[in-house]
Every structure is written in C-alpha cells, then in structure tokens.
mmCIF file of the N, C-alpha and C atoms, coordinates in Angstrom:
data_MODEL
# 
_entry.id   MODEL 
# 
loop_
_atom_site.group_PDB 
_atom_site.id 
_atom_site.type_symbol 
_atom_site.label_atom_id 
_atom_site.label_alt_id 
_atom_site.label_comp_id 
_atom_site.label_asym_id 
_atom_site.label_entity_id 
_atom_site.label_seq_id 
_atom_site.pdbx_PDB_ins_code 
_atom_site.Cartn_x 
_atom_site.Cartn_y 
_atom_site.Cartn_z 
_atom_site.occupancy 
_atom_site.B_iso_or_equiv 
_atom_site.pdbx_formal_charge 
_atom_site.auth_seq_id 
_atom_site.auth_comp_id 
_atom_site.auth_asym_id 
_atom_site.auth_atom_id 
_atom_site.pdbx_PDB_model_num 
ATOM 1   N N  . MET A 1 1  ? -3.242  -8.884  -17.774 1.00 0.00 ? 1  MET A N  1 
ATOM 2   C CA . MET A 1 1  ? -4.178  -8.472  -16.719 1.00 0.00 ? 1  MET A CA 1 
ATOM 3   C C  . MET A 1 1  ? -5.540  -8.341  -17.375 1.00 0.00 ? 1  MET A C  1 
ATOM 4   N N  . ASP A 1 2  ? -6.530  -8.904  -16.715 1.00 0.00 ? 2  ASP A N  1 
ATOM 5   C CA . ASP A 1 2  ? -7.895  -8.785  -17.273 1.00 0.00 ? 2  ASP A CA 1 
ATOM 6   C C  . ASP A 1 2  ? -8.533  -7.463  -16.861 1.00 0.00 ? 2  ASP A C  1 
ATOM 7   N N  . ALA A 1 3  ? -9.665  -7.173  -17.476 1.00 0.00 ? 3  ALA A N  1 
ATOM 8   C CA . ALA A 1 3  ? -10.316 -5.864  -17.259 1.00 0.00 ? 3  ALA A CA 1 
ATOM 9   C C  . ALA A 1 3  ? -10.775 -5.706  -15.795 1.00 0.00 ? 3  ALA A C  1 
ATOM 10  N N  . GLY A 1 4  ? -11.232 -6.799  -15.203 1.00 0.00 ? 4  GLY A N  1 
ATOM 11  C CA . GLY A 1 4  ? -11.700 -6.729  -13.835 1.00 0.00 ? 4  GLY A CA 1 
ATOM 12  C C  . GLY A 1 4  ? -10.579 -6.380  -12.852 1.00 0.00 ? 4  GLY A C  1 
ATOM 13  N N  . HIS A 1 5  ? -9.426  -6.972  -13.093 1.00 0.00 ? 5  HIS A N  1 
ATOM 14  C CA . HIS A 1 5  ? -8.249  -6.682  -12.225 1.00 0.00 ? 5  HIS A CA 1 
ATOM 15  C C  . HIS A 1 5  ? -7.792  -5.256  -12.434 1.00 0.00 ? 5  HIS A C  1 
ATOM 16  N N  . ALA A 1 6  ? -7.806  -4.776  -13.653 1.00 0.00 ? 6  ALA A N  1 
ATOM 17  C CA . ALA A 1 6  ? -7.431  -3.384  -13.931 1.00 0.00 ? 6  ALA A CA 1 
ATOM 18  C C  . ALA A 1 6  ? -8.362  -2.423  -13.208 1.00 0.00 ? 6  ALA A C  1 
ATOM 19  N N  . ILE A 1 7  ? -9.626  -2.697  -13.206 1.00 0.00 ? 7  ILE A N  1 
ATOM 20  C CA . ILE A 1 7  ? -10.609 -1.860  -12.517 1.00 0.00 ? 7  ILE A CA 1 
ATOM 21  C C  . ILE A 1 7  ? -10.351 -1.894  -11.005 1.00 0.00 ? 7  ILE A C  1 
ATOM 22  N N  . TRP A 1 8  ? -10.067 -3.077  -10.480 1.00 0.00 ? 8  TRP A N  1 
ATOM 23  C CA . TRP A 1 8  ? -9.767  -3.212  -9.049  1.00 0.00 ? 8  TRP A CA 1 
ATOM 24  C C  . TRP A 1 8  ? -8.551  -2.389  -8.644  1.00 0.00 ? 8  TRP A C  1 
ATOM 25  N N  . LEU A 1 9  ? -7.508  -2.403  -9.460  1.00 0.00 ? 9  LEU A N  1 
ATOM 26  C CA . LEU A 1 9  ? -6.327  -1.604  -9.176  1.00 0.00 ? 9  LEU A CA 1 
ATOM 27  C C  . LEU A 1 9  ? -6.619  -0.116  -9.207  1.00 0.00 ? 9  LEU A C  1 
ATOM 28  N N  . GLU A 1 10 ? -7.423  0.285   -10.151 1.00 0.00 ? 10 GLU A N  1 
ATOM 29  C CA . GLU A 1 10 ? -7.807  1.721   -10.230 1.00 0.00 ? 10 GLU A CA 1 
ATOM 30  C C  . GLU A 1 10 ? -8.618  2.100   -9.000  1.00 0.00 ? 10 GLU A C  1 
ATOM 31  N N  . MET A 1 11 ? -9.475  1.237   -8.529  1.00 0.00 ? 11 MET A N  1 
ATOM 32  C CA . MET A 1 11 ? -10.291 1.516   -7.327  1.00 0.00 ? 11 MET A CA 1 
ATOM 33  C C  . MET A 1 11 ? -9.372  1.609   -6.085  1.00 0.00 ? 11 MET A C  1 
ATOM 34  N N  . GLN A 1 12 ? -8.320  0.808   -6.043  1.00 0.00 ? 12 GLN A N  1 
ATOM 35  C CA . GLN A 1 12 ? -7.390  0.883   -4.898  1.00 0.00 ? 12 GLN A CA 1 
ATOM 36  C C  . GLN A 1 12 ? -6.709  2.256   -4.873  1.00 0.00 ? 12 GLN A C  1 
ATOM 37  N N  . GLN A 1 13 ? -6.320  2.737   -6.035  1.00 0.00 ? 13 GLN A N  1 
ATOM 38  C CA . GLN A 1 13 ? -5.696  4.066   -6.100  1.00 0.00 ? 13 GLN A CA 1 
ATOM 39  C C  . GLN A 1 13 ? -6.693  5.153   -5.694  1.00 0.00 ? 13 GLN A C  1 
ATOM 40  N N  . GLU A 1 14 ? -7.913  5.013   -6.123  1.00 0.00 ? 14 GLU A N  1 
ATOM 41  C CA . GLU A 1 14 ? -8.935  5.968   -5.721  1.00 0.00 ? 14 GLU A CA 1 
ATOM 42  C C  . GLU A 1 14 ? -9.153  5.956   -4.235  1.00 0.00 ? 14 GLU A C  1 
ATOM 43  N N  . LEU A 1 15 ? -9.179  4.779   -3.654  1.00 0.00 ? 15 LEU A N  1 
ATOM 44  C CA . LEU A 1 15 ? -9.361  4.657   -2.197  1.00 0.00 ? 15 LEU A CA 1 
ATOM 45  C C  . LEU A 1 15 ? -8.225  5.363   -1.483  1.00 0.00 ? 15 LEU A C  1 
ATOM 46  N N  . ALA A 1 16 ? -7.011  5.133   -1.890  1.00 0.00 ? 16 ALA A N  1 
ATOM 47  C CA . ALA A 1 16 ? -5.859  5.804   -1.227  1.00 0.00 ? 16 ALA A CA 1 
ATOM 48  C C  . ALA A 1 16 ? -5.981  7.314   -1.398  1.00 0.00 ? 16 ALA A C  1 
ATOM 49  N N  . GLY A 1 17 ? -6.512  7.781   -2.485  1.00 0.00 ? 17 GLY A N  1 
ATOM 50  C CA . GLY A 1 17 ? -6.684  9.195   -2.753  1.00 0.00 ? 17 GLY A CA 1 
ATOM 51  C C  . GLY A 1 17 ? -7.722  9.896   -1.901  1.00 0.00 ? 17 GLY A C  1 
ATOM 52  N N  . LEU A 1 18 ? -8.531  9.132   -1.157  1.00 0.00 ? 18 LEU A N  1 
ATOM 53  C CA . LEU A 1 18 ? -9.561  9.725   -0.310  1.00 0.00 ? 18 LEU A CA 1 
ATOM 54  C C  . LEU A 1 18 ? -8.933  10.426  0.890   1.00 0.00 ? 18 LEU A C  1 
ATOM 55  N N  . SER A 1 19 ? -7.713  10.111  1.228   1.00 0.00 ? 19 SER A N  1 
ATOM 56  C CA . SER A 1 19 ? -7.023  10.753  2.315   1.00 0.00 ? 19 SER A CA 1 
ATOM 57  C C  . SER A 1 19 ? -5.858  11.579  1.761   1.00 0.00 ? 19 SER A C  1 
ATOM 58  N N  . SER A 1 20 ? -5.616  12.734  2.364   1.00 0.00 ? 20 SER A N  1 
ATOM 59  C CA . SER A 1 20 ? -4.495  13.563  1.895   1.00 0.00 ? 20 SER A CA 1 
ATOM 60  C C  . SER A 1 20 ? -3.152  12.859  2.150   1.00 0.00 ? 20 SER A C  1 
ATOM 61  N N  . ARG A 1 21 ? -3.170  11.877  3.039   1.00 0.00 ? 21 ARG A N  1 
ATOM 62  C CA . ARG A 1 21 ? -1.951  11.126  3.339   1.00 0.00 ? 21 ARG A CA 1 
ATOM 63  C C  . ARG A 1 21 ? -2.031  9.691   2.895   1.00 0.00 ? 21 ARG A C  1 
ATOM 64  N N  . GLY A 1 22 ? -3.037  9.356   2.075   1.00 0.00 ? 22 GLY A N  1 
ATOM 65  C CA . GLY A 1 22 ? -3.188  7.985   1.617   1.00 0.00 ? 22 GLY A CA 1 
ATOM 66  C C  . GLY A 1 22 ? -2.072  7.571   0.675   1.00 0.00 ? 22 GLY A C  1 
ATOM 67  N N  . THR A 1 23 ? -1.735  6.311   0.710   1.00 0.00 ? 23 THR A N  1 
ATOM 68  C CA . THR A 1 23 ? -0.680  5.765   -0.141  1.00 0.00 ? 23 THR A CA 1 
ATOM 69  C C  . THR A 1 23 ? -1.133  4.426   -0.740  1.00 0.00 ? 23 THR A C  1 
ATOM 70  N N  . TYR A 1 24 ? -0.873  4.255   -1.985  1.00 0.00 ? 24 TYR A N  1 
ATOM 71  C CA . TYR A 1 24 ? -1.142  3.004   -2.645  1.00 0.00 ? 24 TYR A CA 1 
ATOM 72  C C  . TYR A 1 24 ? 0.228   2.416   -3.002  1.00 0.00 ? 24 TYR A C  1 
ATOM 73  N N  . LEU A 1 25 ? 0.516   1.269   -2.455  1.00 0.00 ? 25 LEU A N  1 
ATOM 74  C CA . LEU A 1 25 ? 1.815   0.668   -2.655  1.00 0.00 ? 25 LEU A CA 1 
ATOM 75  C C  . LEU A 1 25 ? 1.629   -0.782  -3.166  1.00 0.00 ? 25 LEU A C  1 
ATOM 76  N N  . PRO A 1 26 ? 1.557   -0.975  -4.465  1.00 0.00 ? 26 PRO A N  1 
ATOM 77  C CA . PRO A 1 26 ? 1.428   -2.334  -4.967  1.00 0.00 ? 26 PRO A CA 1 
ATOM 78  C C  . PRO A 1 26 ? 2.702   -3.137  -4.759  1.00 0.00 ? 26 PRO A C  1 
ATOM 79  N N  . ILE A 1 27 ? 2.529   -4.369  -4.316  1.00 0.00 ? 27 ILE A N  1 
ATOM 80  C CA . ILE A 1 27 ? 3.645   -5.258  -4.053  1.00 0.00 ? 27 ILE A CA 1 
ATOM 81  C C  . ILE A 1 27 ? 3.507   -6.471  -4.971  1.00 0.00 ? 27 ILE A C  1 
ATOM 82  N N  . PRO A 1 28 ? 4.351   -6.576  -6.022  1.00 0.00 ? 28 PRO A N  1 
ATOM 83  C CA . PRO A 1 28 ? 4.265   -7.707  -6.924  1.00 0.00 ? 28 PRO A CA 1 
ATOM 84  C C  . PRO A 1 28 ? 4.481   -9.027  -6.186  1.00 0.00 ? 28 PRO A C  1 
ATOM 85  N N  . ASP A 1 29 ? 3.724   -10.027 -6.536  1.00 0.00 ? 29 ASP A N  1 
ATOM 86  C CA . ASP A 1 29 ? 3.855   -11.356 -6.006  1.00 0.00 ? 29 ASP A CA 1 
ATOM 87  C C  . ASP A 1 29 ? 3.589   -11.437 -4.482  1.00 0.00 ? 29 ASP A C  1 
ATOM 88  N N  . ALA A 1 30 ? 2.888   -10.492 -3.945  1.00 0.00 ? 30 ALA A N  1 
ATOM 89  C CA . ALA A 1 30 ? 2.577   -10.537 -2.497  1.00 0.00 ? 30 ALA A CA 1 
ATOM 90  C C  . ALA A 1 30 ? 1.444   -11.529 -2.242  1.00 0.00 ? 30 ALA A C  1 
ATOM 91  N N  . SER A 1 31 ? 1.495   -12.148 -1.081  1.00 0.00 ? 31 SER A N  1 
ATOM 92  C CA . SER A 1 31 ? 0.424   -13.048 -0.706  1.00 0.00 ? 31 SER A CA 1 
ATOM 93  C C  . SER A 1 31 ? -0.591  -12.271 0.130   1.00 0.00 ? 31 SER A C  1 
ATOM 94  N N  . HIS A 1 32 ? -1.639  -12.941 0.543   1.00 0.00 ? 32 HIS A N  1 
ATOM 95  C CA . HIS A 1 32 ? -2.637  -12.284 1.398   1.00 0.00 ? 32 HIS A CA 1 
ATOM 96  C C  . HIS A 1 32 ? -2.057  -11.955 2.762   1.00 0.00 ? 32 HIS A C  1 
ATOM 97  N N  . TYR A 1 33 ? -1.049  -12.700 3.156   1.00 0.00 ? 33 TYR A N  1 
ATOM 98  C CA . TYR A 1 33 ? -0.423  -12.494 4.486   1.00 0.00 ? 33 TYR A CA 1 
ATOM 99  C C  . TYR A 1 33 ? 0.889   -11.768 4.309   1.00 0.00 ? 33 TYR A C  1 
ATOM 100 N N  . MET A 1 34 ? 0.776   -10.457 4.077   1.00 0.00 ? 34 MET A N  1 
ATOM 101 C CA . MET A 1 34 ? 1.941   -9.614  3.814   1.00 0.00 ? 34 MET A CA 1 
ATOM 102 C C  . MET A 1 34 ? 2.980   -9.674  4.936   1.00 0.00 ? 34 MET A C  1 
ATOM 103 N N  . GLN A 1 35 ? 2.517   -9.800  6.172   1.00 0.00 ? 35 GLN A N  1 
ATOM 104 C CA . GLN A 1 35 ? 3.465   -9.805  7.277   1.00 0.00 ? 35 GLN A CA 1 
ATOM 105 C C  . GLN A 1 35 ? 4.385   -11.025 7.247   1.00 0.00 ? 35 GLN A C  1 
ATOM 106 N N  . LEU A 1 36 ? 3.948   -12.051 6.538   1.00 0.00 ? 36 LEU A N  1 
ATOM 107 C CA . LEU A 1 36 ? 4.760   -13.274 6.406   1.00 0.00 ? 36 LEU A CA 1 
ATOM 108 C C  . LEU A 1 36 ? 5.551   -13.288 5.101   1.00 0.00 ? 36 LEU A C  1 
ATOM 109 N N  . SER A 1 37 ? 4.905   -12.906 4.007   1.00 0.00 ? 37 SER A N  1 
ATOM 110 C CA . SER A 1 37 ? 5.544   -12.968 2.711   1.00 0.00 ? 37 SER A CA 1 
ATOM 111 C C  . SER A 1 37 ? 6.493   -11.789 2.411   1.00 0.00 ? 37 SER A C  1 
ATOM 112 N N  . ASN A 1 38 ? 6.158   -10.625 2.942   1.00 0.00 ? 38 ASN A N  1 
ATOM 113 C CA . ASN A 1 38 ? 6.981   -9.400  2.672   1.00 0.00 ? 38 ASN A CA 1 
ATOM 114 C C  . ASN A 1 38 ? 7.135   -8.566  3.902   1.00 0.00 ? 38 ASN A C  1 
ATOM 115 N N  . PRO A 1 39 ? 7.701   -9.105  4.963   1.00 0.00 ? 39 PRO A N  1 
ATOM 116 C CA . PRO A 1 39 ? 7.827   -8.314  6.207   1.00 0.00 ? 39 PRO A CA 1 
ATOM 117 C C  . PRO A 1 39 ? 8.645   -7.044  6.060   1.00 0.00 ? 39 PRO A C  1 
ATOM 118 N N  . ASP A 1 40 ? 9.619   -7.046  5.126   1.00 0.00 ? 40 ASP A N  1 
ATOM 119 C CA . ASP A 1 40 ? 10.447  -5.872  4.926   1.00 0.00 ? 40 ASP A CA 1 
ATOM 120 C C  . ASP A 1 40 ? 9.622   -4.700  4.421   1.00 0.00 ? 40 ASP A C  1 
ATOM 121 N N  . VAL A 1 41 ? 8.628   -4.996  3.572   1.00 0.00 ? 41 VAL A N  1 
ATOM 122 C CA . VAL A 1 41 ? 7.765   -3.897  3.069   1.00 0.00 ? 41 VAL A CA 1 
ATOM 123 C C  . VAL A 1 41 ? 6.934   -3.317  4.178   1.00 0.00 ? 41 VAL A C  1 
ATOM 124 N N  . ILE A 1 42 ? 6.426   -4.177  5.076   1.00 0.00 ? 42 ILE A N  1 
ATOM 125 C CA . ILE A 1 42 ? 5.613   -3.722  6.188   1.00 0.00 ? 42 ILE A CA 1 
ATOM 126 C C  . ILE A 1 42 ? 6.462   -2.851  7.119   1.00 0.00 ? 42 ILE A C  1 
ATOM 127 N N  . VAL A 1 43 ? 7.646   -3.308  7.453   1.00 0.00 ? 43 VAL A N  1 
ATOM 128 C CA . VAL A 1 43 ? 8.520   -2.551  8.350   1.00 0.00 ? 43 VAL A CA 1 
ATOM 129 C C  . VAL A 1 43 ? 8.872   -1.182  7.733   1.00 0.00 ? 43 VAL A C  1 
ATOM 130 N N  . GLU A 1 44 ? 9.189   -1.161  6.432   1.00 0.00 ? 44 GLU A N  1 
ATOM 131 C CA . GLU A 1 44 ? 9.520   0.130   5.801   1.00 0.00 ? 44 GLU A CA 1 
ATOM 132 C C  . GLU A 1 44 ? 8.339   1.060   5.763   1.00 0.00 ? 44 GLU A C  1 
ATOM 133 N N  . ALA A 1 45 ? 7.129   0.558   5.533   1.00 0.00 ? 45 ALA A N  1 
ATOM 134 C CA . ALA A 1 45 ? 5.928   1.381   5.509   1.00 0.00 ? 45 ALA A CA 1 
ATOM 135 C C  . ALA A 1 45 ? 5.690   1.970   6.894   1.00 0.00 ? 45 ALA A C  1 
ATOM 136 N N  . LEU A 1 46 ? 5.890   1.193   7.910   1.00 0.00 ? 46 LEU A N  1 
ATOM 137 C CA . LEU A 1 46 ? 5.709   1.690   9.304   1.00 0.00 ? 46 LEU A CA 1 
ATOM 138 C C  . LEU A 1 46 ? 6.730   2.724   9.675   1.00 0.00 ? 46 LEU A C  1 
ATOM 139 N N  . ARG A 1 47 ? 7.967   2.489   9.239   1.00 0.00 ? 47 ARG A N  1 
ATOM 140 C CA . ARG A 1 47 ? 9.055   3.492   9.476   1.00 0.00 ? 47 ARG A CA 1 
ATOM 141 C C  . ARG A 1 47 ? 8.694   4.820   8.824   1.00 0.00 ? 47 ARG A C  1 
ATOM 142 N N  . SER A 1 48 ? 8.251   4.744   7.595   1.00 0.00 ? 48 SER A N  1 
ATOM 143 C CA . SER A 1 48 ? 7.862   5.923   6.879   1.00 0.00 ? 48 SER A CA 1 
ATOM 144 C C  . SER A 1 48 ? 6.711   6.656   7.577   1.00 0.00 ? 48 SER A C  1 
ATOM 145 N N  . LEU A 1 49 ? 5.720   5.933   8.016   1.00 0.00 ? 49 LEU A N  1 
ATOM 146 C CA . LEU A 1 49 ? 4.609   6.550   8.757   1.00 0.00 ? 49 LEU A CA 1 
ATOM 147 C C  . LEU A 1 49 ? 5.110   7.218   10.033  1.00 0.00 ? 49 LEU A C  1 
ATOM 148 N N  . LEU A 1 50 ? 5.944   6.561   10.764  1.00 0.00 ? 50 LEU A N  1 
ATOM 149 C CA . LEU A 1 50 ? 6.455   7.114   12.033  1.00 0.00 ? 50 LEU A CA 1 
ATOM 150 C C  . LEU A 1 50 ? 7.278   8.368   11.759  1.00 0.00 ? 50 LEU A C  1 
ATOM 151 N N  . GLN A 1 51 ? 8.046   8.368   10.696  1.00 0.00 ? 51 GLN A N  1 
ATOM 152 C CA . GLN A 1 51 ? 8.831   9.528   10.330  1.00 0.00 ? 51 GLN A CA 1 
ATOM 153 C C  . GLN A 1 51 ? 7.935   10.711  9.959   1.00 0.00 ? 51 GLN A C  1 
ATOM 154 N N  . GLN A 1 52 ? 6.858   10.440  9.238   1.00 0.00 ? 52 GLN A N  1 
ATOM 155 C CA . GLN A 1 52 ? 5.924   11.500  8.901   1.00 0.00 ? 52 GLN A CA 1 
ATOM 156 C C  . GLN A 1 52 ? 5.286   12.099  10.157  1.00 0.00 ? 52 GLN A C  1 
ATOM 157 N N  . ILE A 1 53 ? 4.947   11.218  11.097  1.00 0.00 ? 53 ILE A N  1 
ATOM 158 C CA . ILE A 1 53 ? 4.356   11.715  12.357  1.00 0.00 ? 53 ILE A CA 1 
ATOM 159 C C  . ILE A 1 53 ? 5.349   12.564  13.139  1.00 0.00 ? 53 ILE A C  1 
ATOM 160 N N  . ALA A 1 54 ? 6.570   12.108  13.188  1.00 0.00 ? 54 ALA A N  1 
ATOM 161 C CA . ALA A 1 54 ? 7.604   12.794  13.970  1.00 0.00 ? 54 ALA A CA 1 
ATOM 162 C C  . ALA A 1 54 ? 7.943   14.156  13.395  1.00 0.00 ? 54 ALA A C  1 
ATOM 163 N N  . THR A 1 55 ? 7.787   14.367  12.107  1.00 0.00 ? 55 THR A N  1 
ATOM 164 C CA . THR A 1 55 ? 8.167   15.633  11.491  1.00 0.00 ? 55 THR A CA 1 
ATOM 165 C C  . THR A 1 55 ? 7.007   16.608  11.345  1.00 0.00 ? 55 THR A C  1 
ATOM 166 N N  . ARG A 1 56 ? 5.850   16.231  11.922  1.00 0.00 ? 56 ARG A N  1 
ATOM 167 C CA . ARG A 1 56 ? 4.706   17.180  11.862  1.00 0.00 ? 56 ARG A CA 1 
ATOM 168 C C  . ARG A 1 56 ? 4.826   18.242  12.904  1.00 0.00 ? 56 ARG A C  1 
# 
C-alpha cells in the first residue's frame, strides 16, 4: 500500500468518527458498484442499521 492510499484510509476512519454512530467497514476487493459486487455486505449493513433503530 502506498502512502497516499494509507492516508486515504485514515481519512475514511476519521470521517466515520464524525458521527457517534458512524461506521467504517472496509471491504477487500470491492468494486465501485458495491450493490453489484458485494450485495450481501449491503444487506447486512442495512439489517444492522434497522436493528439499531428498532432498539432505540
């Protein structure tokens, strides 16, 4: 990993940290179109979000 990519990853974590409920979920080998390349990850993230909302 080059230095620029490492900085970008750090910035993504910082961005997620701006919200008390922010989440940074790196997906190895993901494409730009996550809904096509990794639909299971999208579905699980949405389920988790809905569960958090339901338990508030």
